[in-house]
Structures are given as structure tokens and as C-alpha cells.
C-alpha positions in Angstrom: 18.3 51.5 -15.9 18.9 48.4 -14.6 16.2 45.7 -15.1 15.3 42.4 -13.7 13.5 39.9 -15.5 11.7 37.5 -13.5 8.7 36.4 -15.5 8.0 36.0 -19.6 5.4 38.5 -18.8 7.8 41.1 -17.4 10.3 40.2 -20.6 9.8 43.9 -21.8 13.1 45.6 -23.9 15.2 48.0 -22.1 16.4 51.1 -23.3 19.3 53.6 -22.3 17.3 56.6 -22.0 19.2 59.4 -20.5 23.0 58.6 -21.5 25.8 59.3 -24.3 24.6 56.2 -25.5 21.1 57.0 -26.4 19.6 56.5 -29.7 18.8 60.0 -30.2 22.6 60.9 -30.2 23.4 57.9 -33.2 23.2 58.9 -37.0 20.6 56.9 -38.4 21.2 55.3 -41.7 21.1 51.8 -43.0 24.6 50.6 -42.4 24.3 51.6 -39.0 21.7 48.9 -38.2 22.8 46.0 -36.1 22.2 42.8 -37.6 22.5 39.7 -36.8 23.4 36.2 -38.6 23.5 32.7 -37.1 24.4 31.3 -40.0 22.3 28.3 -40.8 24.4 26.7 -43.5 25.7 23.9 -41.1 28.3 22.9 -43.5 30.3 26.2 -42.4 29.4 26.4 -38.5 27.8 24.5 -35.9 24.3 25.8 -35.7 22.7 24.8 -32.6 19.4 26.3 -32.5 18.3 23.4 -34.6 14.5 24.0 -34.1 15.1 27.7 -35.1 13.2 28.9 -32.1 13.3 32.8 -31.7 16.2 33.9 -29.5 16.7 36.5 -27.0 19.4 38.8 -27.7 21.5 41.2 -24.7 24.0 44.4 -25.6 25.9 45.7 -23.5 28.2 48.6 -24.6 31.7 49.1 -23.6 32.4 51.1 -20.0 28.5 50.7 -19.7 26.7 49.3 -16.5 23.8 49.0 -18.0 22.2 46.9 -20.9 21.7 49.3 -24.1 19.1 47.2 -24.9 17.4 43.4 -24.7 15.5 42.0 -27.9 13.9 39.0 -29.3 15.5 37.6 -32.7 13.8 35.2 -35.3 16.2 33.1 -36.9 15.8 32.9 -40.9 14.8 30.2 -42.9 17.2 31.0 -45.5 20.3 28.6 -45.7 23.0 31.0 -47.5 25.6 32.5 -45.1 24.4 36.3 -45.6 21.1 36.1 -44.5 20.5 38.0 -41.7 17.4 37.2 -38.9 14.9 39.4 -37.9 14.8 41.1 -34.5 11.7 42.3 -33.5 13.1 46.1 -33.3 15.7 48.0 -34.8 18.8 48.5 -32.4 22.1 51.3 -34.5 25.4 50.8 -33.7 26.9 53.7 -30.8 29.3 54.9 -33.5 33.1 53.1 -33.2 32.3 52.1 -29.9 32.7 48.1 -28.8 29.2 46.1 -28.1 29.1 42.8 -26.1 26.4 40.4 -27.3 25.0 37.9 -25.0 22.0 35.4 -26.2 20.2 32.3 -25.4 17.3 30.3 -27.3 14.6 29.6 -27.2 13.5 33.0 -25.5 11.4 32.5 -22.7 8.3 33.6 -24.3 8.2 30.5 -26.7 5.6 28.1 -24.7 7.3 25.2 -22.6 10.6 26.5 -23.1 11.9 24.9 -19.6 13.1 28.8 -19.0 11.4 29.6 -14.8 12.8 33.0 -14.7 15.6 35.0 -16.4 17.5 37.6 -14.0 19.7 40.6 -15.6 19.5 43.1 -12.8 23.8 43.1 -12.9 24.7 43.8 -16.2 26.3 41.8 -17.6 24.9 38.4 -15.8 22.2 37.1 -17.2 21.1 34.3 -14.6 18.8 31.9 -15.9 16.8 29.5 -13.9 16.0 26.2 -16.3 13.7 23.2 -15.3 13.5 20.5 -17.9 10.2 19.9 -19.7 7.7 17.5 -18.7 8.6 15.7 -21.8 12.6 16.3 -22.2 11.9 17.5 -25.8 13.1 20.9 -25.7 16.3 22.1 -26.9 18.3 25.0 -24.7 21.0 26.7 -26.2 23.8 29.4 -25.1 25.5 31.6 -28.1 29.4 32.2 -27.7 29.2 35.9 -26.5 30.5 38.5 -29.2 31.9 41.9 -29.1 32.3 43.9 -31.8 32.9 47.2 -32.5 30.9 49.6 -35.4 32.2 51.8 -37.9 32.5 55.4 -38.5 29.2 56.9 -40.1 29.1 55.9 -43.9 31.0 52.8 -43.0 29.3 49.2 -43.7 29.3 47.4 -40.7 29.5 43.6 -40.2 26.6 41.5 -39.2 27.1 40.1 -35.6 27.1 36.4 -36.1 26.1 34.0 -33.2 27.1 30.5 -32.3 24.6 29.0 -30.4 26.0 25.6 -28.3 24.1 22.9 -26.7 23.6 23.6 -22.8 21.6 20.1 -22.3 22.5 16.5 -22.8 20.6 14.3 -25.3 19.6 10.6 -24.7 18.3 8.3 -27.4 17.7 4.9 -27.3 17.0 1.7 -29.5 15.7 -1.7 -28.9 16.9 -4.8 -31.0 16.6 -8.4 -30.8 20.0 -10.7 -31.1 20.9 -12.4 -34.1 20.2 -15.9 -32.6 16.6 -14.8 -31.8 15.7 -13.5 -35.0 17.4 -16.2 -36.7 14.6 -18.5 -34.4 12.1 -16.5 -35.8 11.5 -14.0 -33.6 10.4 -10.4 -34.4 9.7 -7.0 -32.2 7.8 -4.2 -32.6 8.6 -0.9 -33.2 6.6 1.3 -31.2 8.1 0.6 -27.8 8.7 3.5 -25.4 11.2 4.8 -22.9 11.2 5.3 -19.2 14.1 7.3 -18.4 14.5 8.3 -14.4 17.5 10.9 -14.0 18.7 12.4 -10.4 18.7 16.0 -11.6 15.9 18.0 -13.7 16.9 21.7 -13.0 19.6 24.1 -13.0 20.9 27.6 -13.3 23.3 29.0 -15.4 25.0 32.4 -16.9 24.6 33.2 -20.2 27.4 35.7 -20.2 30.6 33.3 -19.9 32.2 31.8 -22.5 32.1 28.2 -21.2 28.9 28.3 -19.3 28.5 25.6 -16.1 25.4 24.6 -14.6 24.8 25.2 -11.0 22.6 21.8 -10.2 19.4 22.2 -8.1 18.6 20.0 -5.6 18.3 16.3 -6.1 14.8 15.6 -7.6 14.2 11.9 -9.1 12.6 12.7 -12.4 10.5 10.3 -14.4 10.2 11.1 -18.6 8.5 8.9 -20.7 8.2 9.7 -24.3 9.0 8.1 -27.5 12.7 7.2 -26.9 14.5 10.6 -27.4 15.3 12.7 -24.7 16.9 16.0 -23.5 17.9 16.6 -19.8 19.9 18.3 -17.6 23.6 17.4 -17.9 24.5 15.4 -14.6 27.2 13.5 -12.1 25.0 10.8 -10.4 26.6 8.4 -7.8 26.2 4.9 -6.5 22.9 6.2 -4.3 21.4 8.0 -6.9 18.8 6.6 -9.5 20.1 6.4 -13.3 18.0 4.2 -14.9 16.1 2.9 -18.3 13.0 0.8 -19.0 11.8 -0.2 -22.2 8.4 -0.2 -22.4 5.1 -1.6 -24.7 7.7 -4.4 -26.0 5.7 -7.1 -28.2 7.8 -10.2 -29.5 6.4 -12.4 -31.9 7.0 -15.4 -33.6 5.1 -16.3 -36.6 1.8 -15.2 -36.0 1.8 -15.3 -32.4 2.5 -12.6 -29.6 5.1 -14.5 -27.2 5.9 -11.3 -24.8 3.9 -8.4 -24.5 5.4 -5.9 -21.5 7.9 -3.8 -19.7 11.6 -4.9 -20.0 13.6 -4.9 -16.6 15.5 -1.8 -15.5 19.2 -1.0 -16.7 21.1 0.8 -14.0 23.1 2.9 -15.7 26.9 3.2 -14.3 30.6 4.1 -15.0 29.9 0.8 -17.8 27.7 2.6 -19.6 28.2 6.2 -19.0 32.4 7.2 -18.4 32.5 8.8 -14.7 29.0 8.4 -14.2 28.8 11.8 -16.0 25.5 13.0 -18.6 28.3 15.8 -20.4 26.6 18.6 -21.8 26.7 19.2 -25.4 26.8 15.1 -25.8 24.2 12.6 -27.9 23.7 9.1 -26.4 22.7 6.9 -28.2 22.2 3.5 -26.4 21.3 0.6 -28.3 19.3 -2.0 -26.3 20.0 -5.9 -27.3 17.5 -8.4 -26.1 19.0 -11.7 -25.7 17.9 -15.1 -24.5 18.9 -14.0 -20.9 16.6 -11.3 -20.8 14.3 -10.6 -18.0 10.8 -8.8 -17.5 10.1 -6.0 -15.3 9.1 -8.5 -12.6 13.0 -10.0 -12.9 11.5 -13.4 -14.8 12.9 -14.7 -17.5 11.4 -13.7 -20.6 12.9 -16.6 -22.9 13.6 -19.2 -20.4 10.0 -20.1 -19.9 8.9 -21.3 -23.6 7.9 -24.6 -23.7 9.2 -26.3 -26.6 8.1 -29.7 -27.8 9.7 -32.0 -30.0 8.2 -35.1 -31.5 9.1 -38.9 -33.1 7.3 -41.9 -34.3 8.9 -45.2 -33.3 9.5 -47.9 -35.6 7.0 -50.9 -36.4 8.4 -53.8 -34.7 9.5 -57.0 -36.0 6.9 -58.6 -38.5 5.0 -61.9 -37.8 3.8 -63.9 -40.7 0.3 -65.1 -39.5 -1.4 -67.9 -41.6 -5.1 -67.7 -41.9 -7.6 -70.3 -43.8 -10.7 -68.4 -44.9 -13.6 -70.3 -43.8 
């Protein structure tokens, strides 16, 4: 029974009801249950599902063209290597046959996951349509596919270990004053925000690939504004695309006086800042933006050149004249 999953409302569990792989044909004992382990102990393995989002697992038995099952799995909060995640439903190994497992997180039922549709009508393809969320703050990961055989009845089955990989690009920004300005007594607020503009915000990807790649949607310049941390679509942009950063709500003070309050000039990202003008999948970019005395505001006007400085001196008294006067 092939099923196409198009919306969160139709994300139902899939069963193989009329074949030799039916659950009713499998001996049921505690060692035959299929269990999952994402190995949250980060000292031992890369674990990309950092937010502990529930994840979706699809399973396919060797030789079958139909999905064995799909189910939502909740990661364990334990950091021990043998702690198991909790599937919504229990499934059993089909004897000693090999089962291939494909997974992604978060599952599309999660609020604001970014996943707009999942189409799994032709196994083993799992085509995911994705649009970066409005705040650009949701991670999206796909596990490296795993193929594993069950053991004979009475044997002990090894948990299925899934390693999730970041499918998006992370961008962080930080604003600093130059040493010259701080030495001159200037200081910067900490609650500034960042506006990030990128050319692409959506794409499709196949979760059954060992090294998944995005097929980007049409270019649609998108602006995100938040507290300086973004998770966006990996992409390559050309000189005709707009990809830029603008720092907003910036306040510079000197002493007890506000010297500047507003937005800084746009920073157009190019090959000088990003190699090959490509935001690489799974990479974390940390932009440290330093304000110098040559910085401009959003109207391209100099911030510091407009400061009026005063220097005062007192001249010496002139030559002293002695004047004799007789008191009347």
C-alpha cells in the first residue's frame, strides 16, 4: 500500500497489511522490537537534532516496494549511550531480513517546522518541500540512511543508531566598536537587532539520499529580522542577487549622552565575505561587524565625522604696566 503524505493532517502511520512482511507473521518477543538510539552523548558522536525535536522514521524491508511503516519518535533526554528513543508505536524486526531506515527532524506535525509537504508515494523516495520559517530560527535535519538486519528468533537485536545532519545554514552576527572608539569613551548597546536579506527561502530535498542536496525554489528575496541568529536555506547567489546584513536599533553613547541611535549602512555580502558566494549546508557563519570612525548610517551619512569637537585655551596676560596714583 503506497501512501503520499501531503499535509500534517494526512501524516498517518503506514502498514503492510497483505504480504509476508505482515506483523502477524513475526514472532513477538522483547528482543524483536525495533528500537532507536540517536546517541545524545555529543562527546561520542555528532548529534544535529539539538532541540530534541520529535523525528519521523520511514522503514523499508529489502525486496519490498512498499513502506513497512513510518512513525514519530521522541528523543530521550538521557545523555548515556545506551538510552533509547521512544517511538509512537512499537514495530518488530521481520526475521533476519534487512530493513532500511530514513529519518528527518522535526517531524512535520511540529508547529512552524518549515516543512510544507512530504511525498513518499514511491519508496524509497521521501520528497520534502521546505520553506524557511518567518523568524528563520528552526533547524532542519536528515539522518544518514541506515540498513540493518534483524536476528533470528530469540536473538538480541541492536538498536538502530541514527546520526542527524544539519540541512540548513546558520548565520550569527555580532556588533563591536573598534579599539579606537572604545578608548575614546564610546560604548555600544547590547540589544541591537539584525536584518538579513537572502535571495532564496525554499527548496525540496530527498531524505533517502546519503548526501542530500537541495533543489532550490524560485528566487524570492526574503527579509528576516531577529536577535542576530538565523537558520536559512543553503544557496549560491550572484552579483545581481541581494544578500546583505543591516544592523538595526544600534545605540552608541559617550559618557551619559546618546551619540547615535538608528540603523547602520547595509553590508552587501560578496565573495570577500563568503567564499564562492555560497552559503554552505551545515556550516555556521559568525559575522563579527566592527564599527570604526569611518562607519555610515542607513542614509550613507558618516556617523563620527559629524561630531563637533571644541578645544579651548586662555591667552596669557599682556605686559604689566606700573601706574602710580595718589589717593586724594
